[in-house]
N, C-alpha and C positions, 0 to 999 in steps of 0.2 A: 378429413376426408379419408377413405382405401386408394389402397395406388389407384388398382382400375377404378376407380371413377376422375381420377387426376390424369390418368392414359386416356380415359377416354376426352377427358378434356381439351388436354391440348393434342390430341391426336385428332382427334370431329368437332367439335366445337371452334375452338380462336378460332384454328386455321379458319374455315368461313366466313372469321368476319377480316381477319389478315384478307382473303384474298378478292371479298368484295375493294381494304384499299389498295389493292396491285391489279385488280380491273379497273378499275376508273383511275386508277395512275399510270396506267398504260393510255387510260383513255384521252386523258388530258392532253398527255406527250405525242399522241397521232394526231390532236385540235393543232397542237402547238404546231410540231413539225412535220406533216402528211398536204401538206401545200396541196395546190392546182397542178402548175405544173409538171413538179415531178410525182405526182399523187400513185401513180401505178409503180414505178417502182417504189418507192412507201410504201406499199402497203407486202406489196409482195418481197419483201425484205424483211418483213416482220418475224412470220415463221420462225427466224431466225435463230432471235431471242430461244425461245422453248428449245430450241438446236439446242441450243451453245448448253442452254442452262443445263437438261436433261445430261447434253456427258459433259459435263462438273459437278456431275451427283447420282451417273449411271448406277448404283448400287440399291442405293438411298431409294428413287423413284420403284427402280424395276419391284424392290422389296418391298414397298408401301401399296404398288400399284396391283401385286399378288395379296393385300393382304397376309404379310408375312408377321407374326408377332413375335417373332425371336429377342427382337430390340428392341423394343416394345419401352421398357422399366427403359432402362440406356436415353433410349430419344426421347420421351414424353414421360420424364417424370422430373419434379424438381430438384436443381442442387442447392442447396443453401433454403436461404430462400428467397426465388428468384421470383418476378411473375414470370418466367418465359421458359422452353426447355432446351435442351441440345437443338430441337426439329421445328417445335412448331411456326415458327416463318418462318422456315423450308417449304412444310406443306403449306400452308398460306400461299407463298409466291407463287410456287408449281398452276396448286387451282386455278389461281386468279389467270396465270396466264392460259393456261386448259381454257377459258372464255374469254380468255383476249380472244385467241386466235381462230376461236368458231365462231365471232365479231369479223377480224380478217380476211375468213375465207368469206361471209356471207357480203362483206363488202366488193369481194376480190368478184365473185358472187356477179353481184348489181355491177358491177363496171364493166365485166363482160357480156352482159346484156342489151348494152344502151350499143 
């Protein structure tokens, strides 16, 4: 494979699958711990997950969202014979959390309409 293909795979393709895993892991967590009595406070706390993640990865998330390609070779090319790169899992986690946050906001809106 060429470097461009490798970067595309680890920057675009693989994170889509990892995002699904992250999203459904978060949904499972919500199913277990989003109990009835304190359900609203549980859902109101969920956006803090993404805020904390973005705060811990500010420069990476900013560059990724802007489409900055300066670090692509460092971030998304494998070192030695590994099946992952420095940041492919981070992109997947971010995309999964963004999707989960959309779900959370819809849940909060539905509760507000009751």
